[in-house]
LOMAR-455031 format. One record per residue (C-alpha): x negated, y negated, z negated; residue in one letter. Coordinates in steps of 0.2 Angstrom, whole numbers, padded with zeros to 4 digits, always signed. Layout:
<recs>
XYZa;...
</recs>
This chain:
<recs>
-0636-0355-0300m;-0626-0344-0313k;-0643-0342-0323k;-0645-0361-0323s;-0627-0364-0329i;-0630-0351-0343r;-0646-0359-0348a;-0639-0376-0349a;-0624-0370-0360l;-0636-0361-0371a;-0647-0376-0373a;-0631-0387-0377a;-0626-0374-0390a;-0642-0376-0399l;-0638-0395-0400l;-0621-0393-0408l;-0627-0391-0426p;-0637-0407-0425a;-0622-0416-0416i;-0610-0410-0429a;-0621-0417-0443q;-0621-0434-0435a;-0606-0442-0445q;-0601-0460-0448n;-0589-0465-0462l;-0578-0481-0462r;-0571-0487-0478i;-0557-0501-0479g;-0560-0512-0495l;-0547-0522-0503r;-0559-0537-0504e;-0576-0543-0499d;-0589-0540-0512p;-0599-0554-0520d;-0618-0553-0521i;-0625-0536-0520l;-0637-0538-0534d;-0633-0526-0549p;-0638-0540-0562s;-0628-0554-0554l;-0612-0545-0547s;-0595-0544-0554r;-0583-0537-0541t;-0575-0519-0541y;-0578-0517-0523v;-0596-0521-0525g;-0597-0506-0537r;-0590-0496-0523i;-0604-0501-0511v;-0617-0498-0525y;-0612-0480-0525m;-0621-0479-0508a;-0635-0490-0512l;-0640-0489-0530c;-0641-0474-0541d;-0640-0476-0560k;-0649-0468-0574l;-0632-0459-0578f;-0615-0457-0569d;-0599-0450-0576i;-0589-0434-0572n;-0571-0431-0571e;-0570-0429-0590r;-0578-0447-0591l;-0594-0439-0599e;-0611-0446-0595p;-0621-0435-0583v;-0639-0437-0577p;-0642-0446-0561q;-0659-0454-0560l;-0662-0447-0577a;-0663-0429-0581t;-0658-0430-0599g;-0658-0440-0615y;-0660-0438-0634r;-0657-0449-0648w;-0673-0448-0659e;-0665-0459-0672t;-0649-0470-0672p;-0659-0484-0663t;-0671-0474-0652q;-0665-0467-0636l;-0678-0456-0626l;-0674-0454-0608i;-0682-0442-0596t;-0683-0447-0578l;-0681-0437-0562r;-0698-0434-0553e;-0701-0437-0534g;-0688-0451-0533v;-0692-0465-0521r;-0684-0482-0518f;-0679-0487-0500h;-0695-0497-0497d;-0705-0481-0501g;-0711-0486-0519e;-0710-0473-0533v;-0695-0474-0545m;-0704-0471-0562d;-0703-0477-0580a;-0711-0494-0576e;-0697-0497-0563a;-0684-0493-0577v;-0693-0505-0589r;-0693-0518-0575y;-0675-0516-0571s;-0668-0516-0588l;-0678-0532-0593n;-0672-0540-0577r;-0654-0536-0582h;-0658-0544-0599l;-0668-0559-0594t;-0662-0565-0577m;-0653-0581-0577q;-0634-0578-0574g;-0635-0560-0577s;-0619-0551-0581y;-0627-0536-0588r;-0635-0545-0602r;-0620-0544-0613a;-0618-0526-0609e;-0635-0521-0616i;-0640-0535-0627n;-0642-0523-0642t;-0658-0517-0633l;-0674-0523-0642d;-0688-0516-0631r;-0692-0503-0618i;-0707-0492-0621e;-0715-0482-0607v;-0720-0465-0614v;-0727-0458-0598d;-0722-0460-0580p;-0706-0450-0582h;-0701-0454-0599t;-0695-0471-0607v;-0689-0475-0625r;-0676-0488-0627l;-0677-0496-0644v;-0661-0504-0650l;-0659-0518-0663k;-0645-0509-0671t;-0636-0492-0669p;-0623-0494-0654s;-0608-0483-0650a;-0607-0490-0633s;-0625-0492-0626f;-0626-0475-0617l;-0610-0478-0608s;-0617-0495-0601m;-0631-0485-0592l;-0617-0476-0582t;-0613-0492-0572d;-0623-0507-0565r;-0633-0509-0581a;-0641-0492-0577g;-0645-0496-0559m;-0663-0497-0556i;-0670-0508-0542v;-0687-0508-0533s;-0698-0520-0543p;-0708-0524-0527k;-0693-0529-0518a;-0685-0539-0532a;-0701-0549-0535e;-0703-0553-0517a;-0684-0558-0514l;-0681-0566-0531g;-0663-0572-0532r;-0661-0567-0514n;-0662-0549-0518f;-0644-0547-0516g;-0645-0551-0497t;-0656-0536-0495r;-0654-0524-0510p;-0667-0510-0512v;-0663-0496-0524c;-0664-0477-0525a;-0647-0472-0518g;-0642-0460-0504p;-0641-0475-0491f;-0651-0490-0488r;-0645-0507-0483f;-0644-0511-0464v;-0633-0527-0463e;-0620-0538-0470r;-0608-0550-0461v;-0598-0559-0474a;-0579-0555-0473q;-0582-0543-0459e;-0593-0528-0464r;-0607-0520-0474i;-0617-0507-0465v;-0628-0494-0474v;-0638-0479-0466e;-0644-0462-0473r;-0660-0463-0483f;-0670-0447-0478p;-0680-0447-0494e;-0665-0447-0506y;-0668-0435-0520w;-0651-0426-0517d;-0652-0427-0498a;-0644-0410-0496a;-0627-0417-0503n;-0626-0432-0491i;-0618-0428-0474h;-0615-0445-0467f;-0628-0454-0456d;-0620-0471-0458r;-0606-0479-0469v;-0598-0495-0464t;-0588-0505-0477y;-0574-0516-0470l;-0565-0529-0481p;-0547-0528-0476i;-0537-0538-0490p;-0520-0535-0483d;-0512-0518-0488n;-0502-0516-0473t;-0517-0520-0461v;-0528-0508-0472r;-0515-0494-0470l;-0513-0497-0451a;-0531-0495-0449n;-0531-0478-0458l;-0516-0473-0448q;-0524-0477-0432s;-0541-0469-0436g;-0550-0485-0436a;-0556-0481-0454v;-0556-0464-0463e;-0554-0470-0481f;-0545-0485-0489v;-0545-0490-0508e;-0532-0496-0520r;-0516-0495-0510m;-0499-0500-0517e;-0486-0488-0524p;-0474-0491-0510d;-0488-0485-0498d;-0487-0467-0506m;-0471-0462-0497a;-0478-0468-0480t;-0494-0459-0482i;-0485-0443-0489g;-0475-0442-0472r;-0491-0442-0462a;-0498-0424-0459r;-0516-0432-0455n;-0517-0442-0471l;-0519-0439-0489r;-0516-0450-0505a;-0522-0448-0523v;-0516-0458-0537a;-0527-0459-0553v;-0524-0468-0569e;-0537-0482-0570e;-0548-0487-0585l;-0544-0505-0584g;-0530-0518-0583y;-0524-0533-0575q;-0523-0549-0585n;-0520-0568-0585l;-0535-0578-0591i;-0532-0596-0599f;-0545-0609-0598n;-0548-0614-0616l;-0564-0623-0615n;-0572-0621-0598n;-0574-0639-0592g;-0562-0654-0590p;-0548-0643-0584r;-0546-0635-0601s;-0541-0651-0609n;-0522-0648-0607t;-0508-0642-0618p;-0511-0624-0611l;-0529-0625-0616g;-0528-0633-0633r;-0512-0626-0641d;-0509-0607-0643a;-0491-0610-0645r;-0490-0615-0626v;-0499-0599-0622r;-0487-0589-0632h;-0473-0597-0624a;-0480-0593-0607f;-0482-0574-0612e;-0464-0574-0619l;-0457-0580-0603a;-0464-0564-0594l;-0455-0548-0592d;-0469-0536-0588r;-0458-0521-0585a;-0447-0531-0573a;-0462-0537-0563i;-0469-0519-0563n;-0452-0513-0556q;-0450-0526-0543v;-0468-0526-0536v;-0475-0509-0540y;-0459-0498-0541e;-0462-0495-0559g;-0478-0485-0556m;-0489-0495-0567y;-0490-0496-0586t;-0485-0512-0595p;-0498-0517-0609t;-0504-0530-0621r;-0521-0523-0623q;-0537-0519-0613p;-0536-0500-0618f;-0525-0489-0608p;-0515-0476-0616p;-0527-0462-0612a;-0541-0471-0621n;-0543-0464-0639p;-0545-0482-0644f;-0528-0487-0638h;-0517-0495-0652v;-0500-0488-0649a;-0492-0501-0661s;-0498-0516-0651f;-0485-0516-0638a;-0480-0530-0626p;-0467-0542-0634p;-0449-0542-0626a;-0445-0557-0615r;-0438-0571-0626d;-0433-0587-0616v;-0426-0596-0631a;-0441-0593-0642r;-0453-0599-0628a;-0443-0615-0625r;-0444-0618-0644a;-0463-0616-0644l;-0465-0628-0630l;-0454-0641-0640r;-0464-0638-0656e;-0480-0641-0646a;-0473-0657-0639g;-0474-0652-0621v;-0463-0662-0609t;-0455-0650-0597t;-0456-0646-0583p;-0474-0643-0587y;-0485-0640-0572q;-0499-0628-0572v;-0509-0619-0558e;-0513-0601-0557m;-0527-0594-0546i;-0522-0578-0537v;-0533-0567-0527p;-0526-0567-0509n;-0518-0550-0509n;-0499-0548-0504p;-0495-0538-0520d;-0504-0550-0532l;-0495-0565-0523r;-0478-0556-0525q;-0481-0553-0543a;-0486-0571-0546a;-0470-0577-0537e;-0460-0566-0549v;-0469-0574-0564m;-0466-0591-0556q;-0447-0588-0556s;-0447-0582-0574m;-0458-0596-0580l;-0447-0609-0572s;-0432-0604-0584e;-0443-0608-0599v;-0450-0625-0593g;-0466-0621-0584f;-0468-0627-0566d;-0481-0614-0560l;-0491-0618-0544r;-0499-0603-0535i;-0516-0606-0528r;-0521-0590-0517a;-0540-0588-0514m;-0552-0576-0506e;-0557-0565-0521f;-0576-0569-0522a;-0571-0588-0521s;-0559-0585-0535s;-0572-0578-0546l;-0583-0593-0543q;-0569-0605-0547a;-0566-0595-0564s;-0585-0596-0568t;-0586-0615-0565s;-0570-0619-0574g;-0560-0624-0559d;-0544-0616-0565f;-0529-0617-0577d;-0525-0599-0576i;-0533-0585-0567y;-0524-0569-0562f;-0537-0556-0561n;-0541-0537-0565g;-0554-0527-0573w;-0558-0509-0566s;-0562-0503-0584g;-0576-0493-0593r;-0576-0477-0602t;-0581-0485-0619d;-0569-0498-0626p;-0583-0511-0628d;-0584-0512-0609g;-0566-0518-0608n;-0567-0532-0621i;-0583-0538-0628y;-0590-0547-0613s;-0573-0556-0610f;-0569-0563-0627i;-0585-0564-0637h;-0592-0581-0638t;-0606-0585-0626g;-0604-0570-0614m;-0605-0573-0596a;-0589-0565-0592s;-0579-0575-0605n;-0572-0587-0591d;-0560-0595-0603s;-0575-0599-0615r;-0564-0593-0629y;-0573-0593-0646s;-0568-0586-0663n;-0581-0582-0676p;-0570-0568-0684e;-0566-0560-0667v;-0585-0561-0664d;-0589-0552-0681r;-0576-0539-0677l;-0583-0535-0660l;-0601-0534-0666d;-0596-0523-0680a;-0586-0511-0667a;-0601-0510-0657r;-0612-0503-0671t;-0598-0492-0680e;-0601-0474-0676l;-0585-0468-0685d;-0571-0467-0673v;-0557-0471-0685e;-0566-0486-0692k;-0570-0492-0675r;-0552-0490-0669r;-0547-0501-0684d;-0559-0514-0679l;-0552-0515-0662y;-0534-0516-0669a;-0540-0531-0679r;-0547-0539-0664v;-0530-0538-0655l;-0521-0545-0670e;-0533-0560-0673v;-0538-0563-0655g;-0525-0558-0643i;-0509-0559-0653a;-0516-0575-0663g;-0526-0586-0651d;-0520-0579-0635a;-0535-0582-0624p;-0527-0570-0611r;-0512-0560-0607v;-0514-0542-0603y;-0501-0536-0590l;-0502-0518-0585w;-0513-0503-0582h;-0513-0499-0564r;-0516-0483-0554k;-0530-0482-0542n;-0521-0476-0526i;-0534-0470-0514m;-0530-0463-0496a;-0540-0455-0483h;-0539-0445-0467a;-0535-0426-0470a;-0551-0421-0461r;-0561-0430-0474l;-0566-0417-0487a;-0576-0418-0504g;-0568-0434-0511y;-0568-0432-0530r;-0555-0443-0539p;-0562-0450-0555i;-0553-0463-0566a;-0566-0477-0563d;-0560-0477-0544g;-0577-0476-0537m;-0580-0467-0520i;-0595-0455-0523r;-0602-0450-0506l;-0611-0435-0512q;-0602-0419-0505g;-0590-0429-0494m;-0590-0425-0475r;-0579-0426-0460l;-0572-0409-0454q;
</recs>
């Protein structure tokens, strides 16, 4: 009998390493992502899910430098010719080979697909040449200071041509890429499930068998799920959660300055709802901005942890314009501007707000401030993906939204205020601003490029006021203490390589 028991225990011991490797990670998201198609998607949380599904040609490191991922290296042959070498032995989740033809297909898809949000990011690309199965040459129309940085995000994600052709515009319902995990299922507003892809090129760095993404918009509920162990990781918590997390021995919190901003977008020319004093007259928009005290809102809602701003470039960005600071609140001047514009007060306007408690609170503080000037602000809270659809279709007066940010300044401004770009929800258009933005894209001298962006801020933001930049946030991520290997990077992404539960 004793020998049988010892034999059973020995057999069980042999199984322990395999059991220890079977790990499932649950991540609480602030919102439910939109479509999971790299060409068509817009949401920040969608980018987090892509970290599992879709590798890019390049990623970024802690110093925000591009590092090879599906690529192994690059070289500028001329100012307009970028030679990229590709990693060998990489396969998509459907078993197809990831090669130069797949890269050509994916980049062309980003450029030509109807409704693509990547087109504006890489529209300086003239053509893609396949040199050999593991080398591509990207030929640009003009030199570009920002092009390589675009390939570190969704524009650099390579999809399976076979799957994309088969699914067409439904590709986002069953995405097939070359990331560490493959898609299993999605239940809208409930969960997205992915499972480990055994043939992943960097499989030794992946320690989870399954990852489940759970949309939990309410911060309090998201934190409660982390505290109870229902999830092991939650993203973008609020400043007042830091103290609670800090008191828990089994939890950890990390706050990192973000690359982006939060802002208010005015509807200037996007459908019938733009035909208002707010949409037609910059004086009304300036009055709106002068009614706001960014620092006070930041103190009340975010415990003063965020950085008030009037521009899309955070202070750590080398293109930040220090002299372009937010104006002080000026109620008298704001009232005068409304009178000059012939606006009868109280003037009713509606603001769409993604349905998160902190954003609703911030909107309510703005509502109170605006009422002193003569605005009657109505708040319309919406689920985040639905709010994006409303902004795209022009069903808004004002949209309170954020941008997660990019390493290059072009990624924080070009697509949002250049004429005709897909992310320009206000449909703002100014030929001089377009000229300046185009010139900044091709200017390789840092000082000259900074001057061009400073002029964009003066002419576009201070002059026409198509939007109001509010503050730069901190990405506050929290996780179970037993979760090791998380690398905090300013883009706020959750990179699963190297992470494991101890």
